[in-house]
Backbone atoms as SQL, in Angstrom:
CREATE TABLE atoms (id INTEGER PRIMARY KEY, chain TEXT, resi INTEGER, resn TEXT, atom TEXT, x REAL, y REAL, z REAL);
INSERT INTO atoms VALUES
  (1, 'A', 1, 'MET', 'N', 50.913, -32.030, 163.140),
  (2, 'A', 1, 'MET', 'CA', 52.299, -31.405, 162.538),
  (3, 'A', 1, 'MET', 'C', 52.412, -32.583, 161.536),
  (4, 'A', 2, 'VAL', 'N', 53.207, -32.171, 160.257),
  (5, 'A', 2, 'VAL', 'CA', 53.523, -33.254, 159.636),
  (6, 'A', 2, 'VAL', 'C', 55.146, -33.448, 159.266),
  (7, 'A', 3, 'GLY', 'N', 55.453, -34.139, 159.341),
  (8, 'A', 3, 'GLY', 'CA', 57.060, -34.319, 159.658),
  (9, 'A', 3, 'GLY', 'C', 57.374, -34.924, 158.147),
  (10, 'A', 4, 'VAL', 'N', 58.367, -34.207, 157.590),
  (11, 'A', 4, 'VAL', 'CA', 59.275, -34.761, 156.170),
  (12, 'A', 4, 'VAL', 'C', 60.548, -34.893, 156.316),
  (13, 'A', 5, 'THR', 'N', 60.680, -35.405, 155.677),
  (14, 'A', 5, 'THR', 'CA', 61.984, -36.127, 155.507),
  (15, 'A', 5, 'THR', 'C', 62.964, -35.815, 154.330),
  (16, 'A', 6, 'VAL', 'N', 64.295, -35.676, 154.216),
  (17, 'A', 6, 'VAL', 'CA', 64.701, -35.525, 153.036),
  (18, 'A', 6, 'VAL', 'C', 65.331, -37.290, 152.513),
  (19, 'A', 7, 'ALA', 'N', 65.518, -37.279, 151.550),
  (20, 'A', 7, 'ALA', 'CA', 65.872, -38.627, 151.098),
  (21, 'A', 7, 'ALA', 'C', 67.847, -38.691, 151.319),
  (22, 'A', 8, 'PRO', 'N', 68.259, -39.593, 151.850),
  (23, 'A', 8, 'PRO', 'CA', 69.492, -39.592, 151.959),
  (24, 'A', 8, 'PRO', 'C', 70.731, -39.396, 151.116),
  (25, 'A', 9, 'TRP', 'N', 69.660, -40.059, 149.749),
  (26, 'A', 9, 'TRP', 'CA', 70.881, -40.200, 148.332),
  (27, 'A', 9, 'TRP', 'C', 70.671, -38.923, 147.482),
  (28, 'A', 10, 'PRO', 'N', 71.730, -38.211, 147.168),
  (29, 'A', 10, 'PRO', 'CA', 71.500, -37.345, 145.697),
  (30, 'A', 10, 'PRO', 'C', 70.762, -37.956, 144.723),
  (31, 'A', 11, 'SER', 'N', 69.849, -37.275, 143.879),
  (32, 'A', 11, 'SER', 'CA', 69.158, -37.528, 142.409),
  (33, 'A', 11, 'SER', 'C', 70.484, -37.461, 141.775),
  (34, 'A', 12, 'ALA', 'N', 70.342, -38.474, 140.700),
  (35, 'A', 12, 'ALA', 'CA', 71.174, -38.574, 139.761),
  (36, 'A', 12, 'ALA', 'C', 70.613, -38.091, 138.447),
  (37, 'A', 13, 'GLY', 'N', 69.597, -36.974, 138.522),
  (38, 'A', 13, 'GLY', 'CA', 69.242, -36.389, 137.912),
  (39, 'A', 13, 'GLY', 'C', 67.585, -36.836, 137.157),
  (40, 'A', 14, 'THR', 'N', 67.246, -36.013, 136.075),
  (41, 'A', 14, 'THR', 'CA', 66.202, -36.698, 135.377),
  (42, 'A', 14, 'THR', 'C', 66.609, -36.948, 134.087),
  (43, 'A', 15, 'ASP', 'N', 67.756, -37.896, 133.453),
  (44, 'A', 15, 'ASP', 'CA', 68.188, -38.617, 132.126),
  (45, 'A', 15, 'ASP', 'C', 68.643, -39.479, 132.446),
  (46, 'A', 16, 'SER', 'N', 68.273, -40.094, 133.479),
  (47, 'A', 16, 'SER', 'CA', 68.552, -41.881, 133.371),
  (48, 'A', 16, 'SER', 'C', 67.790, -42.454, 132.261),
  (49, 'A', 17, 'THR', 'N', 68.768, -43.605, 131.650),
  (50, 'A', 17, 'THR', 'CA', 68.596, -44.249, 130.779),
  (51, 'A', 17, 'THR', 'C', 69.003, -45.482, 130.953),
  (52, 'A', 18, 'CYS', 'N', 68.177, -46.658, 130.262),
  (53, 'A', 18, 'CYS', 'CA', 68.408, -47.675, 129.960),
  (54, 'A', 18, 'CYS', 'C', 69.498, -48.058, 129.141),
  (55, 'A', 19, 'CYS', 'N', 70.416, -48.913, 130.000),
  (56, 'A', 19, 'CYS', 'CA', 72.077, -48.913, 129.349),
  (57, 'A', 19, 'CYS', 'C', 71.795, -49.826, 127.875),
  (58, 'A', 20, 'HIS', 'N', 70.598, -50.494, 128.081),
  (59, 'A', 20, 'HIS', 'CA', 70.212, -51.822, 126.373),
  (60, 'A', 20, 'HIS', 'C', 69.474, -51.058, 125.366),
  (61, 'A', 21, 'CYS', 'N', 68.396, -50.282, 125.744),
  (62, 'A', 21, 'CYS', 'CA', 67.470, -49.994, 124.577),
  (63, 'A', 21, 'CYS', 'C', 67.346, -48.166, 124.994),
  (64, 'A', 22, 'GLU', 'N', 68.098, -47.534, 125.851),
  (65, 'A', 22, 'GLU', 'CA', 68.367, -46.163, 125.706),
  (66, 'A', 22, 'GLU', 'C', 67.009, -45.339, 126.109),
  (67, 'A', 23, 'ALA', 'N', 66.142, -46.218, 126.719),
  (68, 'A', 23, 'ALA', 'CA', 64.580, -45.882, 127.067),
  (69, 'A', 23, 'ALA', 'C', 64.643, -45.067, 128.328),
  (70, 'A', 24, 'HIS', 'N', 63.754, -44.112, 128.684),
  (71, 'A', 24, 'HIS', 'CA', 64.167, -43.131, 130.132),
  (72, 'A', 24, 'HIS', 'C', 63.525, -44.096, 131.392),
  (73, 'A', 25, 'VAL', 'N', 64.261, -44.483, 132.504),
  (74, 'A', 25, 'VAL', 'CA', 64.269, -44.649, 133.763),
  (75, 'A', 25, 'VAL', 'C', 63.973, -43.855, 134.955),
  (76, 'A', 26, 'SER', 'N', 63.307, -44.180, 135.671),
  (77, 'A', 26, 'SER', 'CA', 63.184, -42.941, 137.024),
  (78, 'A', 26, 'SER', 'C', 64.647, -43.372, 137.663),
  (79, 'A', 27, 'ASP', 'N', 64.899, -42.590, 138.399),
  (80, 'A', 27, 'ASP', 'CA', 66.112, -42.584, 139.553),
  (81, 'A', 27, 'ASP', 'C', 65.864, -43.804, 140.095),
  (82, 'A', 28, 'ARG', 'N', 64.559, -43.640, 140.906),
  (83, 'A', 28, 'ARG', 'CA', 64.445, -44.615, 141.844),
  (84, 'A', 28, 'ARG', 'C', 64.601, -46.465, 140.851),
  (85, 'A', 29, 'PHE', 'N', 63.962, -46.330, 139.862),
  (86, 'A', 29, 'PHE', 'CA', 63.986, -47.772, 139.332),
  (87, 'A', 29, 'PHE', 'C', 65.435, -48.160, 139.416),
  (88, 'A', 30, 'CYS', 'N', 66.730, -46.819, 138.721),
  (89, 'A', 30, 'CYS', 'CA', 68.113, -47.489, 139.063),
  (90, 'A', 30, 'CYS', 'C', 68.313, -47.819, 140.540),
  (91, 'A', 31, 'ARG', 'N', 68.096, -46.675, 141.220),
  (92, 'A', 31, 'ARG', 'CA', 68.753, -47.359, 142.546),
  (93, 'A', 31, 'ARG', 'C', 68.373, -48.759, 143.370),
  (94, 'A', 32, 'VAL', 'N', 66.908, -49.019, 142.723),
  (95, 'A', 32, 'VAL', 'CA', 66.506, -50.185, 143.273),
  (96, 'A', 32, 'VAL', 'C', 66.895, -51.352, 142.465),
  (97, 'A', 33, 'CYS', 'N', 66.401, -51.341, 140.914),
  (98, 'A', 33, 'CYS', 'CA', 66.917, -52.598, 140.246),
  (99, 'A', 33, 'CYS', 'C', 68.203, -52.532, 139.404),
  (100, 'A', 34, 'GLY', 'N', 68.726, -51.307, 139.456),
  (101, 'A', 34, 'GLY', 'CA', 70.033, -50.992, 138.661),
  (102, 'A', 34, 'GLY', 'C', 71.411, -51.605, 139.689),
  (103, 'A', 35, 'ASP', 'N', 72.803, -51.729, 139.031),
  (104, 'A', 35, 'ASP', 'CA', 73.219, -52.052, 139.589),
  (105, 'A', 35, 'ASP', 'C', 74.275, -51.308, 140.497),
  (106, 'A', 36, 'ASN', 'N', 75.404, -51.741, 140.962),
  (107, 'A', 36, 'ASN', 'CA', 75.758, -50.930, 142.012),
  (108, 'A', 36, 'ASN', 'C', 76.024, -49.059, 142.077),
  (109, 'A', 37, 'SER', 'N', 76.047, -48.906, 140.675),
  (110, 'A', 37, 'SER', 'CA', 76.505, -47.758, 140.461),
  (111, 'A', 37, 'SER', 'C', 74.832, -46.916, 139.579),
  (112, 'A', 38, 'ASP', 'N', 73.861, -47.565, 140.254),
  (113, 'A', 38, 'ASP', 'CA', 72.591, -47.103, 139.720),
  (114, 'A', 38, 'ASP', 'C', 72.492, -46.873, 138.364),
  (115, 'A', 39, 'ARG', 'N', 73.096, -47.984, 137.858),
  (116, 'A', 39, 'ARG', 'CA', 72.757, -47.919, 136.177),
  (117, 'A', 39, 'ARG', 'C', 71.975, -48.900, 135.816),
  (118, 'A', 40, 'ALA', 'N', 70.512, -48.966, 135.009),
  (119, 'A', 40, 'ALA', 'CA', 69.604, -50.157, 134.833),
  (120, 'A', 40, 'ALA', 'C', 70.121, -50.572, 133.332),
  (121, 'A', 41, 'HIS', 'N', 70.395, -51.697, 133.374),
  (122, 'A', 41, 'HIS', 'CA', 71.405, -52.460, 132.004),
  (123, 'A', 41, 'HIS', 'C', 70.044, -53.199, 131.058),
  (124, 'A', 42, 'ARG', 'N', 68.730, -52.834, 132.210),
  (125, 'A', 42, 'ARG', 'CA', 67.445, -53.579, 131.300),
  (126, 'A', 42, 'ARG', 'C', 66.465, -52.932, 132.190),
  (127, 'A', 43, 'CYS', 'N', 65.340, -52.406, 131.140),
  (128, 'A', 43, 'CYS', 'CA', 64.117, -51.863, 131.723),
  (129, 'A', 43, 'CYS', 'C', 62.649, -52.511, 131.353),
  (130, 'A', 44, 'SER', 'N', 61.952, -52.196, 131.168),
  (131, 'A', 44, 'SER', 'CA', 60.327, -52.511, 131.516),
  (132, 'A', 44, 'SER', 'C', 60.034, -52.260, 129.873),
  (133, 'A', 45, 'GLU', 'N', 60.773, -51.505, 129.555),
  (134, 'A', 45, 'GLU', 'CA', 60.359, -51.135, 127.849),
  (135, 'A', 45, 'GLU', 'C', 60.877, -52.422, 127.163),
  (136, 'A', 46, 'CYS', 'N', 62.007, -53.031, 127.391),
  (137, 'A', 46, 'CYS', 'CA', 63.036, -53.872, 126.758),
  (138, 'A', 46, 'CYS', 'C', 63.133, -55.391, 127.419),
  (139, 'A', 47, 'ASP', 'N', 62.371, -55.759, 128.376),
  (140, 'A', 47, 'ASP', 'CA', 62.425, -56.633, 129.421),
  (141, 'A', 47, 'ASP', 'C', 61.460, -57.157, 129.957),
  (142, 'A', 48, 'SER', 'N', 60.970, -58.462, 130.242),
  (143, 'A', 48, 'SER', 'CA', 59.691, -58.598, 130.816),
  (144, 'A', 48, 'SER', 'C', 59.987, -58.527, 132.755),
  (145, 'A', 49, 'TYR', 'N', 58.942, -58.300, 133.264),
  (146, 'A', 49, 'TYR', 'CA', 59.088, -58.060, 134.669),
  (147, 'A', 49, 'TYR', 'C', 59.352, -59.600, 135.532),
  (148, 'A', 50, 'ARG', 'N', 59.039, -60.796, 135.068),
  (149, 'A', 50, 'ARG', 'CA', 60.024, -61.957, 135.449),
  (150, 'A', 50, 'ARG', 'C', 61.480, -61.676, 135.413),
  (151, 'A', 51, 'ARG', 'N', 62.088, -61.427, 133.926),
  (152, 'A', 51, 'ARG', 'CA', 63.341, -61.626, 134.107),
  (153, 'A', 51, 'ARG', 'C', 64.166, -60.262, 134.970),
  (154, 'A', 52, 'LEU', 'N', 63.639, -58.973, 134.861),
  (155, 'A', 52, 'LEU', 'CA', 64.259, -57.454, 135.407),
  (156, 'A', 52, 'LEU', 'C', 63.976, -58.150, 136.846),
  (157, 'A', 53, 'THR', 'N', 63.187, -58.843, 137.973),
  (158, 'A', 53, 'THR', 'CA', 63.369, -59.039, 139.125),
  (159, 'A', 53, 'THR', 'C', 64.250, -60.437, 139.494),
  (160, 'A', 54, 'ARG', 'N', 64.318, -61.102, 138.660),
  (161, 'A', 54, 'ARG', 'CA', 65.693, -61.810, 138.763),
  (162, 'A', 54, 'ARG', 'C', 67.058, -61.322, 138.675),
  (163, 'A', 55, 'GLY', 'N', 67.363, -60.406, 138.061),
  (164, 'A', 55, 'GLY', 'CA', 68.662, -59.979, 137.911),
  (165, 'A', 55, 'GLY', 'C', 68.631, -59.231, 136.543),
  (166, 'A', 56, 'SER', 'N', 68.261, -59.202, 135.469),
  (167, 'A', 56, 'SER', 'CA', 68.557, -58.471, 134.282),
  (168, 'A', 56, 'SER', 'C', 68.827, -57.344, 134.088),
  (169, 'A', 57, 'ALA', 'N', 68.343, -56.383, 134.972),
  (170, 'A', 57, 'ALA', 'CA', 68.110, -55.046, 135.682),
  (171, 'A', 57, 'ALA', 'C', 69.300, -54.630, 135.816),
  (172, 'A', 58, 'VAL', 'N', 70.386, -55.485, 136.512),
  (173, 'A', 58, 'VAL', 'CA', 71.635, -55.434, 137.069),
  (174, 'A', 58, 'VAL', 'C', 72.675, -55.746, 136.036),
  (175, 'A', 59, 'GLY', 'N', 71.735, -56.790, 135.293),
  (176, 'A', 59, 'GLY', 'CA', 73.210, -57.094, 134.448),
  (177, 'A', 59, 'GLY', 'C', 73.332, -58.359, 133.960),
  (178, 'A', 60, 'LYS', 'N', 72.800, -58.906, 135.064),
  (179, 'A', 60, 'LYS', 'CA', 72.967, -60.594, 135.292),
  (180, 'A', 60, 'LYS', 'C', 72.524, -61.099, 134.059),
  (181, 'A', 61, 'ASP', 'N', 72.781, -62.537, 134.010),
  (182, 'A', 61, 'ASP', 'CA', 72.234, -63.284, 132.764),
  (183, 'A', 61, 'ASP', 'C', 71.130, -64.414, 133.386),
  (184, 'A', 62, 'VAL', 'N', 70.028, -64.420, 133.083),
  (185, 'A', 62, 'VAL', 'CA', 69.187, -64.943, 133.896),
  (186, 'A', 62, 'VAL', 'C', 68.485, -66.048, 132.983),
  (187, 'A', 63, 'SER', 'N', 67.598, -67.521, 133.420),
  (188, 'A', 63, 'SER', 'CA', 67.550, -68.452, 132.791),
  (189, 'A', 63, 'SER', 'C', 66.494, -68.818, 132.100),
  (190, 'A', 64, 'ILE', 'N', 65.589, -67.339, 132.038),
  (191, 'A', 64, 'ILE', 'CA', 64.014, -67.379, 131.173),
  (192, 'A', 64, 'ILE', 'C', 64.434, -66.407, 130.089),
  (193, 'A', 65, 'PRO', 'N', 63.927, -67.037, 128.861),
  (194, 'A', 65, 'PRO', 'CA', 63.906, -66.456, 127.549),
  (195, 'A', 65, 'PRO', 'C', 64.067, -64.825, 127.578),
  (196, 'A', 66, 'ASP', 'N', 65.051, -64.351, 126.662),
  (197, 'A', 66, 'ASP', 'CA', 64.962, -62.597, 126.569),
  (198, 'A', 66, 'ASP', 'C', 63.562, -62.461, 125.544),
  (199, 'A', 67, 'PRO', 'N', 62.775, -61.272, 126.134),
  (200, 'A', 67, 'PRO', 'CA', 61.463, -61.416, 124.905),
  (201, 'A', 67, 'PRO', 'C', 62.145, -60.759, 123.244),
  (202, 'A', 68, 'GLU', 'N', 63.304, -60.343, 123.359),
  (203, 'A', 68, 'GLU', 'CA', 63.197, -59.533, 122.245),
  (204, 'A', 68, 'GLU', 'C', 63.834, -60.428, 121.176),
  (205, 'A', 69, 'ILE', 'N', 64.253, -61.931, 121.464),
  (206, 'A', 69, 'ILE', 'CA', 65.179, -62.826, 120.932),
  (207, 'A', 69, 'ILE', 'C', 64.061, -64.282, 120.866),
  (208, 'A', 70, 'ALA', 'N', 63.066, -64.256, 121.944),
  (209, 'A', 70, 'ALA', 'CA', 62.721, -65.101, 121.804),
  (210, 'A', 70, 'ALA', 'C', 60.877, -65.654, 121.054),
  (211, 'A', 71, 'GLU', 'N', 60.588, -66.442, 120.646),
  (212, 'A', 71, 'GLU', 'CA', 59.746, -66.825, 119.877),
  (213, 'A', 71, 'GLU', 'C', 58.312, -66.689, 120.904),
  (214, 'A', 72, 'GLY', 'N', 57.376, -65.500, 120.542),
  (215, 'A', 72, 'GLY', 'CA', 55.899, -65.917, 121.163),
  (216, 'A', 72, 'GLY', 'C', 55.871, -64.815, 122.389),
  (217, 'A', 73, 'HIS', 'N', 57.575, -63.980, 122.695),
  (218, 'A', 73, 'HIS', 'CA', 57.514, -63.228, 123.938),
  (219, 'A', 73, 'HIS', 'C', 57.790, -61.598, 123.243),
  (220, 'A', 74, 'HIS', 'N', 56.372, -60.951, 124.007),
  (221, 'A', 74, 'HIS', 'CA', 56.838, -59.364, 123.681),
  (222, 'A', 74, 'HIS', 'C', 57.008, -59.355, 122.109),
  (223, 'A', 75, 'GLY', 'N', 56.276, -59.541, 121.213),
  (224, 'A', 75, 'GLY', 'CA', 56.065, -59.258, 120.046),
  (225, 'A', 75, 'GLY', 'C', 57.107, -60.041, 118.810),
  (226, 'A', 76, 'GLY', 'N', 57.582, -61.136, 119.621),
  (227, 'A', 76, 'GLY', 'CA', 58.311, -62.037, 118.791),
  (228, 'A', 76, 'GLY', 'C', 57.411, -63.443, 117.749),
  (229, 'A', 77, 'GLU', 'N', 57.711, -63.657, 117.036),
  (230, 'A', 77, 'GLU', 'CA', 56.649, -64.577, 116.249),
  (231, 'A', 77, 'GLU', 'C', 56.445, -65.734, 116.723),
  (232, 'A', 78, 'ALA', 'N', 55.216, -66.038, 117.252),
  (233, 'A', 78, 'ALA', 'CA', 54.402, -67.340, 117.814),
  (234, 'A', 78, 'ALA', 'C', 54.359, -68.491, 117.007),
  (235, 'A', 79, 'THR', 'N', 54.687, -69.529, 116.911),
  (236, 'A', 79, 'THR', 'CA', 54.551, -70.870, 116.265),
  (237, 'A', 79, 'THR', 'C', 53.463, -71.312, 116.831),
  (238, 'A', 80, 'VAL', 'N', 52.811, -71.519, 115.300),
  (239, 'A', 80, 'VAL', 'CA', 51.289, -72.699, 116.054),
  (240, 'A', 80, 'VAL', 'C', 51.500, -73.492, 115.320);
């Protein structure tokens, strides 16, 4: 016999988007990485994993350079 449990939280729907770049993010990403209102302020489309895991998805300022403006990160121009 297989037991099935129902998630104790309601689904926020399938239209969750990143507050920064408006890319689609899953409800689970919003619940796990987002703020207390299940909103993702940054996502993997607009930020690095290192920054997301340190709080940028919640909306915190982190000390790691932002890949959108730092040279040599995620498409920024690297100086040689």
